[in-house]
TORSE-856505 format. One record per residue (C-alpha): x, y, z. Coordinates in steps of 0.05 Angstrom, whole numbers, plus 5000, padded with zeros to 4 digits. Example, Ala and Ser with C-alpha at 12.3 -4.5 7.8 and 13.67 -1.06 7.14 Angstrom:
524649105156;527349795143;
//
This chain:
519686288735;524085868783;520685378829;519985528903;525585278948;523984698994;526684719062;528383999066;533384019010;536784709031;537384409099;540383769069;545084189028;547784549089;548583939131;551983599073;556784139061;558384169134;560283449134;564983589072;568484119114;568983699175;571583119133;577083509102;578683829170;579883139202;584082809148;590782899175;588582749247;586282039232;593081659235;594281859309;587181959338;582681389340;576381749352;577882209294;579081609251;572281319268;568781979256;572582069192;570581389165;563381459181;563282119145;567081869084;562581269078;557081709055;558582449048;561082438976;555381978953;550582438990;553383068958;553082728891;545882468901;543783178919;546883428857;543482878815;536683018849;536683718820;539283558750;535183468690;535582938636;531883388585;535183458518;541483908524;540384618503;545185198493;542985508558;544184868597;550984808569;552685518585;550085398655;555284788660;560685258635;559085828680;557285408745;562784898741;567984928686;569885658691;570385658767;574285028762;579385378715;579085988761;580885618827;585585088792;589685688771;589785968840;591785308869;596885198817;600285868835;600285708909;603285028893;608485348847;610585828903;611385288952;614884838901;619485368872;617485148802;611685278755;606084758766;599984788725;596284178699;588584358690;587683618672;589283398743;584683728792;587884038855;584783738922;577283858922;576384138853;575583438824;568083488841;566684048793;569683648734;565683038753;559183428762;560083748695;560983078663;554882798701;550483378680;552483328607;551782578603;545282518641;540582638582;544282038547;544581608609;536881698612;536181358546;539580708570;535380148598;535980088673;540580658680;541580558756;543979838743;548280008686;551480588721;552880138784;556279628738;560680148707;562480408776;564179718802;567979448739;571980138730;575779958792;579079388760;582579818708;587980328721;583580938710;587481518741;585382198765;585882548698;579882958689;577482618752;575382018711;576081518764;571481888813;566682088756;565681318741;565681088813;560581598838;555881578778;550881118810;549181608863;548082168813;543581718771;540081508838;538782248858;535682338788;531381768794;529481918865;526382588841;522882198784;520081698832;517182258876;520882048936;521582758961;514082918956;512282258988;516982409046;514383119055;506982869053;508082399115;505082559180;509182729240;507582099276;509681689213;516182059208;517981979279;518181229272;522181289209;527081739237;528381249295;530480789240;534881309211;538281429277;538980689292;542280619221;547881149239;548680839308;549580129281;554780399230;558480819280;558880229328;561179759272;566880229251;568980329324;569079599339;572879429276;577580019278;584279649274;581979159222;579579759177;586380089187;590079469169;586479329103;586880069084;579280159082;579880919074;582880839006;576480468985;572281069004;575481598961;575181208898;580781588864;584880968845;583980278821;582879688869;589979448856;593180118870;588880158932;591879508957;585979078940;588278598888;583478028896;578777838841;572677998882;574978728904;569278978866;564678678918;567679158966;566179738928;558979488919;558479378995;560780089007;555180318958;549879958993;552080239063;552480919029;545680899002;542780669071;546281259104;543681749051;536581499063;537781559141;540882239130;534982519091;529782269139;533282569196;534183239163;528783749187;523383859138;521684549161;525185229160;531085259209;536185779226;540685459172;535685349117;537486009082;544685799082;543485169040;543885558976;551285728984;554085018984;558485158922;561485768953;563185399014;565984818974;570485268934;572885698991;573785239052;579984909025;583585589027;582385649104;583884899119;590084789078;594485229120;591384969184;592884239162;600084419159;600384569235;598284189295;591784509298;589183999242;594483469244;597282949291;594082689353;588083049383;585483039454;577882969464;577183719474;581383899413;577083409371;570883779396;573984469376;575384179306;568083969299;565584639323;570485009284;568184659221;561184829233;562985539248;567185569183;561385279141;556585809171;561486359159;562786199087;555486099073;553686819093;550287219039;555487749037;560987239026;556786938967;556187618937;563487798948;566187188914;560887098863;565287368803;569786758820;564786218842;559586368786;562886818734;556687038697;560787638672;564387178620;557387008588;552687558608;546987168574;547486618631;545587078688;538286908682;539886138679;538685808745;544285328770;
//
C-alpha cells in the first residue's frame, strides 16, 4: 500500500518543474536581454539542485531488489532510450546525416541518466561515513578533471551532494518538522525565505556585467571541467562550493515558501516527469525563432514567463500523462513493474 501524498511535496514538484521549463525558455534570450539574464541566473542557481534534492528526498537507500532495479529501468532508462532515439531522429533530419549516440544525452535527457545512477548508487553511498561530506568533496574535486558529458558523468558527480542532501533531509525528519510548525512560526520563517530570494536577486542584478564577464553561467550547468568553463585557477573549486552553499539556501527558502496545503496545482505535481520529457519538444522549435531568442521587451518577457507556466500546466494534465504514459513510463516492456511505484 502506497503512502498518502503530501501536498507540500506535490506543490514543490510542480513549482520546480515550472522553473525548469522557464529556465529552458529563457536560455537564448539572456545574451541580449539583461532582465532575462538576471531571472535566468537566479533560476539556474538552484533549480537543478532543487530538482535533484526532491528526487533524493523520495529515494530509498535500502538494499537493491529486483523490483527497484526494474523501476529504474522502466522509469528512467527505457524512457531515456525512447526519447534519445526521437531526438536523434530529429537531429539526423536537420543535419542530413544519421546521428545517434546513446552515450551522449540530448539536451534535457541527461537528468534521466544521472537520476538512474544516483538511485542505483544510493544504497552504497549510504554505507560511507559522512556521505554528504564525501559527496560534496567528490563534486568539487571532479571539476578539476576533464570529465565530459558521456553518460552525463560530469553532472552526475557535480549534483550528487543535492541528491544525498534530499535523502538525508528525509531521514532527519525535516519535512515532518516543517509540517508540524504553527502558522505563526511559519510566517516568520517565510519572511526569511522571501528575504533570501530578494537578496540573491538584488546581488545578481547589481553584479550583472561582472557575472557575464567571468562566464558565471558555465559554472551553474556543471557540464564541463573548470578549465573548459574558463576557470583555470587552482581555487576554482571554491566557486563551485560557493554556488552549492547559495543553492542550498535557496532550496530551503523555496521549500518554506511552498504552500503546505492543497492548492489548485497540487494534483499536477505528480506529472513532473511527463512535463520534463515533453516540454523540450515545444520549446525547441520556438527557440529557433524570435519568440524565444534575441532581445525581449518587458512585455515579451512577461509573456514568456506566463507561457512557460501555461505550458507546464498543459503538459501536467491527467489526459496528457495517460496519453504519453507508454513512452514516459513504458511498463508494457516489463508488465511486472506496473505495480511498482516510481
